[in-house]
C-alpha positions as CSV (number, residue, x, y, z in Angstrom):
1,X,-14.7,-23.3,22.5
2,X,-12.4,-20.8,23.5
3,X,-9.1,-20.9,25.4
4,X,-7.2,-17.8,27.0
5,X,-3.6,-18.4,28.7
6,X,-2.4,-15.6,30.5
7,X,1.3,-14.8,31.2
8,X,3.5,-11.9,32.6
9,X,2.6,-11.8,36.0
10,X,4.8,-11.5,39.2
11,X,6.4,-9.4,42.0
12,X,7.3,-5.8,41.4
13,X,8.1,-2.7,43.3
14,X,5.8,0.3,44.1
15,X,6.2,2.3,40.8
16,X,7.4,-0.3,38.5
17,X,6.2,-1.8,35.6
18,X,4.8,-5.2,34.0
19,X,3.4,-6.3,30.7
20,X,0.2,-9.2,30.9
21,X,-0.3,-11.2,27.8
22,X,-3.1,-13.3,26.8
23,X,-3.3,-15.7,24.0
24,X,-6.8,-16.8,22.4
25,X,-7.1,-19.9,20.6
26,X,-10.2,-21.9,19.3
27,X,-13.3,-21.1,17.9
28,X,-12.5,-17.3,17.4
29,X,-14.9,-15.1,15.7
30,X,-13.4,-11.7,14.1
31,X,-15.4,-9.5,16.0
32,X,-15.1,-9.6,19.5
33,X,-14.0,-7.9,22.8
34,X,-11.1,-8.6,24.8
35,X,-9.6,-7.2,28.3
36,X,-8.5,-7.6,31.7
37,X,-10.5,-8.1,34.6
38,X,-8.9,-8.2,38.4
39,X,-10.0,-9.6,41.8
40,X,-8.2,-8.7,44.9
41,X,-8.6,-10.8,48.1
42,X,-12.0,-10.2,49.8
43,X,-13.1,-8.2,46.8
44,X,-15.2,-8.6,43.5
45,X,-13.9,-9.1,40.6
46,X,-13.8,-5.4,38.5
47,X,-13.0,-4.5,35.4
48,X,-9.5,-3.1,34.3
49,X,-9.4,-2.6,30.6
50,X,-11.2,-3.6,27.6
51,X,-10.6,-3.7,23.7
52,X,-13.0,-4.0,20.7
53,X,-11.8,-5.8,17.6
54,X,-12.2,-2.4,16.0
55,X,-9.6,-1.2,18.6
56,X,-11.9,1.3,20.7
57,X,-10.6,0.9,24.7
58,X,-12.2,1.7,28.1
59,X,-10.1,1.5,31.0
60,X,-11.4,1.6,34.8
61,X,-10.8,5.4,36.3
62,X,-8.4,3.9,39.1
63,X,-5.9,3.0,36.4
64,X,-6.8,5.4,33.3
65,X,-3.4,6.8,32.6
66,X,-1.2,4.1,34.0
67,X,-2.1,1.2,32.0
68,X,-2.4,0.5,28.4
69,X,-4.4,-2.3,26.6
70,X,-3.3,-3.5,23.2
71,X,-4.3,-6.3,20.9
72,X,-2.5,-8.2,17.7
73,X,-5.5,-9.7,15.9
74,X,-3.1,-11.5,13.8
75,X,-1.6,-13.3,16.7
76,X,-5.0,-13.2,18.5
77,X,-3.1,-11.6,21.5
78,X,-4.5,-9.0,24.1
79,X,-1.7,-7.3,26.4
80,X,-1.9,-4.9,29.2
81,X,1.1,-3.2,29.7
82,X,1.2,-1.7,33.7
83,X,3.0,1.1,34.8
84,X,3.2,3.2,37.8
85,X,1.8,0.4,40.1
86,X,0.5,0.8,43.2
87,X,0.1,-1.7,46.0
88,X,-3.5,-1.6,45.7
89,X,-3.4,-2.9,42.1
90,X,-2.0,-6.6,43.6
91,X,-4.6,-8.9,42.2
92,X,-5.6,-11.9,40.2
93,X,-5.9,-10.8,36.6
94,X,-7.9,-12.7,34.5
95,X,-7.9,-12.3,30.4
96,X,-11.5,-12.2,28.7
97,X,-12.8,-12.4,25.6
98,X,-16.6,-11.8,24.8
99,X,-18.1,-13.1,21.5
100,X,-21.6,-13.8,20.4
101,X,-22.9,-12.8,23.8
102,X,-20.8,-15.1,25.6
103,X,-18.0,-14.5,27.7
104,X,-14.6,-16.5,28.1
105,X,-12.1,-16.4,31.1
106,X,-8.3,-17.2,31.4
107,X,-6.9,-19.1,34.6
108,X,-5.6,-16.1,35.9
109,X,-1.9,-14.5,36.9
110,X,-1.0,-12.8,40.2
111,X,0.4,-9.5,40.0
112,X,1.6,-8.2,43.7
113,X,3.0,-4.8,44.2
114,X,5.4,-4.2,47.0
115,X,5.5,-1.4,48.7
């Protein structure tokens, strides 16, 4: 089993920055993909950014150039560095890990961007 615990959400003004953290624990394999998804009220959950164990990254078009995903393999951590935040970035952000064709999710952390 895998557990994911997010932290770092909160309230920020438009144009500000936040860093989300996610700690993974449990039965982890060295080869996996970690990332972040988000879900705004009334909308479907969407991919924000992912990073493979090899360091390859992929971003949603809406966040490219503003968000950066990084990971610390030694600590089993993944981070989402968010800058130039916009009100439309307001959502619950979920940490995600995929290994051996199984997806795991954290409980989510709220990010609210005020205009």
